[in-house]
N, CA, C and O of each residue as an XYZ file, in Angstrom:
424
protein
N      98.717    127.150     83.400
C      98.895    126.150     82.394
C     100.312    125.601     82.520
O     101.263    126.352     82.737
N     100.440    124.301     82.382
C     101.755    123.664     82.424
C     101.943    122.910     81.116
O     101.039    122.211     80.657
N     103.120    123.054     80.520
C     103.462    122.350     79.285
C     104.775    121.609     79.484
O     105.742    122.181     79.986
N     104.814    120.349     79.094
C     106.039    119.549     79.200
C     106.315    118.896     77.850
O     105.405    118.366     77.213
N     107.570    118.935     77.419
C     107.942    118.289     76.162
C     109.412    118.469     75.884
O     110.168    118.982     76.709
N     109.799    118.035     74.705
C     111.194    118.150     74.291
C     111.547    119.580     73.941
O     110.713    120.328     73.431
N     112.769    119.955     74.213
C     113.287    121.275     73.856
C     114.137    121.127     72.602
O     115.092    120.350     72.585
N     113.799    121.860     71.564
C     114.531    121.765     70.304
C     116.022    122.004     70.498
O     116.840    121.257     69.962
N     116.381    123.020     71.247
C     117.800    123.335     71.447
C     118.546    122.185     72.117
O     119.624    121.793     71.668
N     117.975    121.652     73.183
C     118.634    120.579     73.917
C     118.697    119.277     73.139
O     119.717    118.589     73.159
N     117.603    118.931     72.449
C     117.591    117.706     71.648
C     118.622    117.808     70.531
O     119.347    116.850     70.264
N     118.689    118.954     69.885
C     119.627    119.103     68.775
C     121.076    119.193     69.261
O     121.994    118.861     68.512
N     121.293    119.632     70.488
C     122.658    119.667     71.039
C     123.209    118.255     71.199
O     124.424    118.054     71.190
N     122.318    117.278     71.346
C     122.732    115.876     71.528
C     122.346    114.996     70.337
O     122.319    113.771     70.456
N     122.053    115.602     69.215
C     121.508    114.891     68.056
C     122.424    113.768     67.584
O     123.627    113.962     67.407
N     121.837    112.591     67.385
C     122.525    111.448     66.786
C     121.767    111.074     65.515
O     120.568    110.798     65.571
N     122.443    111.061     64.385
C     121.784    110.695     63.131
C     121.370    109.231     63.131
O     120.357    108.869     62.533
N     122.161    108.378     63.809
C     121.793    106.960     63.907
C     122.457    106.338     65.115
O     123.538    106.745     65.541
N     121.788    105.353     65.648
C     122.363    104.555     66.732
C     121.650    103.216     66.798
O     120.633    103.011     66.136
N     122.188    102.308     67.597
C     121.609    100.984     67.763
C     121.988    100.455     69.131
O     122.972    100.888     69.730
N     121.198     99.515     69.615
C     121.445     98.903     70.918
C     120.700     97.581     70.985
O     119.783     97.325     70.204
N     121.108     96.749     71.926
C     120.449     95.477     72.188
C     119.814     95.537     73.569
O     120.468     95.901     74.546
N     118.541     95.179     73.645
C     117.827     95.198     74.925
C     118.200     93.974     75.745
O     118.888     93.077     75.259
N     117.744     93.944     76.985
C     118.082     92.834     77.888
C     117.526     91.493     77.412
O     118.048     90.443     77.786
N     116.463     91.516     76.585
C     115.928     90.242     76.073
C     116.545     89.838     74.737
O     116.106     88.862     74.128
N     117.561     90.579     74.271
C     118.266     90.221     73.042
C     117.720     90.856     71.777
O     118.210     90.562     70.687
N     116.714     91.724     71.889
C     116.174     92.400     70.712
C     117.147     93.493     70.266
O     117.610     94.289     71.082
N     117.454     93.527     68.969
C     118.320     94.547     68.404
C     117.448     95.682     67.876
O     116.538     95.452     67.080
N     117.722     96.888     68.314
C     117.006     98.075     67.865
C     117.976     98.983     67.123
O     119.133     99.121     67.521
N     117.504     99.606     66.038
C     118.299    100.586     65.302
C     117.398    101.762     64.950
O     116.225    101.588     64.622
N     117.970    102.969     65.025
C     117.208    104.161     64.671
C     118.034    105.063     63.766
O     119.238    105.234     63.957
N     117.358    105.632     62.780
C     117.934    106.674     61.938
C     117.040    107.884     62.074
O     115.814    107.771     62.050
N     117.663    109.058     62.219
C     116.907    110.286     62.463
C     117.245    111.349     61.425
O     118.378    111.464     60.959
N     116.218    112.118     61.085
C     116.382    113.269     60.197
C     115.710    114.456     60.868
O     114.672    114.313     61.514
N     116.308    115.622     60.709
C     115.702    116.822     61.292
C     115.570    117.882     60.214
O     116.535    118.207     59.523
N     114.364    118.416     60.080
C     114.096    119.514     59.150
C     114.056    120.795     59.977
O     113.102    121.029     60.720
N     115.085    121.618     59.849
C     115.184    122.809     60.708
C     114.142    123.873     60.361
O     113.825    124.710     61.206
N     113.608    123.862     59.150
C     112.589    124.846     58.801
C     111.250    124.531     59.463
O     110.599    125.422     60.007
N     110.838    123.260     59.416
C     109.559    122.877     60.022
C     109.702    122.526     61.497
O     108.718    122.552     62.236
N     110.930    122.193     61.940
C     111.147    121.758     63.310
C     110.733    120.317     63.544
O     110.539    119.904     64.687
N     110.595    119.543     62.465
C     110.127    118.161     62.597
C     111.305    117.191     62.602
O     112.155    117.198     61.712
N     111.319    116.358     63.637
C     112.286    115.283     63.779
C     111.585    113.991     63.352
O     110.558    113.621     63.922
N     112.139    113.309     62.353
C     111.595    112.042     61.885
C     112.521    110.932     62.355
O     113.735    110.996     62.159
N     111.935    109.910     62.980
C     112.706    108.778     63.500
C     112.222    107.510     62.814
O     111.046    107.155     62.884
N     113.163    106.830     62.145
C     112.898    105.537     61.505
C     113.483    104.469     62.431
O     114.690    104.453     62.669
N     112.647    103.589     62.947
C     113.092    102.545     63.881
C     112.906    101.168     63.242
O     111.914    100.910     62.560
N     113.877    100.299     63.477
C     113.755     98.897     63.084
C     114.165     98.041     64.268
O     114.985     98.453     65.088
N     113.599     96.864     64.353
C     113.959     95.938     65.425
C     114.007     94.524     64.875
O     113.354     94.200     63.883
N     114.790     93.693     65.535
C     114.905     92.290     65.139
C     115.211     91.441     66.365
O     116.085     91.764     67.169
N     114.469     90.350     66.483
C     114.730     89.363     67.527
C     114.511     87.994     66.903
O     113.379     87.599     66.620
N     115.601     87.279     66.693
C     115.513     85.990     65.996
C     115.007     86.196     64.589
O     115.576     86.984     63.833
N     113.938     85.496     64.224
C     113.378     85.626     62.875
C     112.295     86.707     62.791
O     111.764     86.968     61.711
N     111.971     87.326     63.905
C     110.947     88.375     63.924
C     111.603     89.734     63.735
O     112.690     89.987     64.255
N     110.930     90.614     62.983
C     111.455     91.963     62.787
C     110.309     92.912     62.476
O     109.211     92.490     62.110
N     110.581     94.184     62.626
C     109.561     95.177     62.356
C     110.174     96.548     62.137
O     111.350     96.779     62.419
N     109.354     97.444     61.632
C     109.780     98.829     61.408
C     108.676     99.761     61.873
O     107.518     99.372     62.022
N     109.067    100.981     62.092
C     108.119    102.010     62.524
C     108.734    103.360     62.215
O     109.956    103.509     62.217
N     107.902    104.328     61.954
C     108.373    105.705     61.748
C     107.478    106.620     62.556
O     106.260    106.445     62.579
N     108.076    107.592     63.217
C     107.267    108.613     63.878
C     107.925    109.969     63.713
O     109.127    110.084     63.472
N     107.097    110.985     63.850
C     107.559    112.368     63.691
C     107.172    113.170     64.921
O     106.102    112.995     65.503
N     108.083    114.054     65.290
C     107.846    114.958     66.418
C     108.156    116.377     65.974
O     109.154    116.617     65.296
N     107.311    117.306     66.352
C     107.656    118.713     66.132
C     108.308    119.211     67.406
O     107.743    119.116     68.496
N     109.509    119.744     67.248
C     110.256    120.282     68.387
C     110.192    121.798     68.359
O     110.378    122.422     67.315
N     109.928    122.378     69.513
C     109.832    123.827     69.640
C     110.952    124.360     70.524
O     111.464    123.654     71.394
N     111.320    125.596     70.293
C     112.211    126.291     71.222
C     111.332    126.894     72.316
O     110.144    127.126     72.092
N     111.896    127.149     73.488
C     111.093    127.800     74.531
C     110.610    129.184     74.090
O     109.531    129.626     74.482
N     111.407    129.852     73.283
C     111.016    131.173     72.773
C     109.740    131.075     71.948
O     108.817    131.868     72.131
N     109.687    130.101     71.040
C     108.505    129.943     70.186
C     107.277    129.562     71.003
O     106.180    130.056     70.741
N     107.451    128.694     71.982
C     106.304    128.345     72.833
C     105.821    129.543     73.639
O     104.618    129.713     73.838
N     106.743    130.371     74.101
C     106.344    131.587     74.825
C     105.548    132.517     73.902
O     104.590    133.156     74.335
N     105.948    132.588     72.634
C     105.201    133.405     71.661
C     103.804    132.831     71.436
O     102.829    133.581     71.386
N     103.698    131.519     71.301
C     102.386    130.888     71.117
C     101.501    131.092     72.340
O     100.298    131.318     72.214
N     102.105    131.009     73.525
C     101.347    131.276     74.756
C     100.845    132.714     74.775
O      99.691    132.975     75.115
N     101.729    133.650     74.403
C     101.340    135.061     74.381
C     100.174    135.284     73.419
O      99.263    136.055     73.722
N     100.191    134.621     72.268
C      99.082    134.726     71.312
C      97.769    134.235     71.915
O      96.691    134.674     71.512
N      97.865    133.315     72.890
C      96.677    132.771     73.551
C      96.346    133.511     74.843
O      95.458    133.094     75.586
N      97.061    134.618     75.120
C      96.793    135.401     76.324
C      97.460    134.862     77.573
O      97.011    135.151     78.683
N      98.526    134.083     77.418
C      99.250    133.522     78.559
C     100.678    134.074     78.595
O     101.261    134.400     77.561
N     101.217    134.168     79.795
C     102.599    134.612     79.989
C     103.370    133.462     80.630
O     102.963    132.937     81.667
N     104.484    133.072     80.012
C     105.320    132.028     80.601
C     106.060    132.648     81.776
O     106.857    133.570     81.601
N     105.793    132.140     82.972
C     106.376    132.703     84.193
C     107.632    131.956     84.631
O     108.532    132.546     85.229
N     107.693    130.648     84.332
C     108.835    129.839     84.759
C     109.135    128.784     83.707
O     108.241    128.311     83.006
N     110.420    128.422     83.610
C     110.854    127.375     82.680
C     111.846    126.482     83.414
O     112.869    126.950     83.913
N     111.532    125.190     83.474
C     112.359    124.228     84.215
C     112.969    123.187     83.282
O     112.493    122.959     82.170
N     114.035    122.566     83.773
C     114.708    121.470     83.083
C     113.911    120.191     83.356
O     114.249    119.429     84.261
N     112.863    119.960     82.577
C     111.999    118.805     82.776
C     111.283    118.873     84.109
O     110.916    119.952     84.574
N     111.085    117.705     84.726
C     110.372    117.636     86.002
C     111.329    117.778     87.177
O     111.255    117.009     88.136
N     112.212    118.738     87.111
C     113.140    119.013     88.210
C     112.926    120.454     88.665
O     112.157    121.198     88.055
N     113.602    120.836     89.726
C     113.505    122.230     90.169
C     114.634    123.085     89.592
O     114.791    124.244     89.974
N     115.425    122.514     88.668
C     116.502    123.265     88.023
C     115.939    124.152     86.917
O     115.044    123.734     86.183
N     116.450    125.359     86.796
C     116.017    126.213     85.689
C     116.394    125.589     84.345
O     117.385    124.866     84.243
N     115.611    125.870     83.341
C     115.906    125.367     82.017
C     117.184    126.009     81.493
O     117.442    127.192     81.720
N     117.982    125.204     80.785
C     119.214    125.692     80.158
C     119.162    125.408     78.662
O     118.263    124.712     78.191
N     120.109    125.937     77.926
C     120.168    125.715     76.485
C     120.306    124.234     76.156
O     119.793    123.780     75.133
N     120.986    123.481     77.001
C     121.225    122.062     76.743
C     120.171    121.139     77.373
O     120.309    119.918     77.300
N     119.136    121.694     77.980
C     118.056    120.868     78.551
C     117.302    120.186     77.414
O     116.792    120.859     76.518
N     117.229    118.851     77.442
C     116.509    118.164     76.369
C     114.999    118.136     76.627
O     114.215    117.905     75.707
N     114.598    118.369     77.866
C     113.181    118.493     78.206
C     112.932    119.869     78.793
O     113.819    120.477     79.393
N     111.721    120.347     78.611
C     111.346    121.608     79.260
C     109.951    121.491     79.837
O     109.067    120.837     79.284
N     109.792    122.146     80.963
C     108.496    122.256     81.611
C     108.250    123.746     81.779
O     108.975    124.429     82.502
N     107.215    124.246     81.101
C     106.894    125.665     81.164
C     105.641    125.864     82.000
O     104.674    125.111     81.884
N     105.672    126.887     82.842
C     104.523    127.260     83.664
C     104.064    128.626     83.177
O     104.826    129.592     83.202
N     102.813    128.700     82.735
C     102.277    129.956     82.204
C     101.031    130.340     82.992
O     100.347    129.493     83.565
N     100.759    131.626     83.003
C      99.565    132.133     83.690
C      98.795    133.036     82.748
O      99.342    133.573     81.785
N      97.522    133.193     83.044
C      96.673    134.079     82.251
C      97.132    135.504     82.434
O      97.396    135.931     83.558
N      97.228    136.232     81.370
C      97.699    137.628     81.406
C      96.640    138.547     81.962
O      96.861    139.754     82.065
């Protein structure tokens, strides 16, 4: 089994409560983020504006630590054998914002 996603430790090491940028077509984007450390849920409020057009969106992500995912795998009869820094051959580190876990049946 292979699992790929955000790493709570790495994402939180680089956490920005808010930021904004302008895309190459002139659209202004702004994001505000909140993190609930008990649930592990990151909420992102996004707004955009280009000329007279504008919009908003909100999404939520649950972020896991590699330790918690290894526990969930163990509950399902799997053993995490390897942990990588995203889709690279580098081992996962505390500051890795992505993780790719390789698990096998126990």
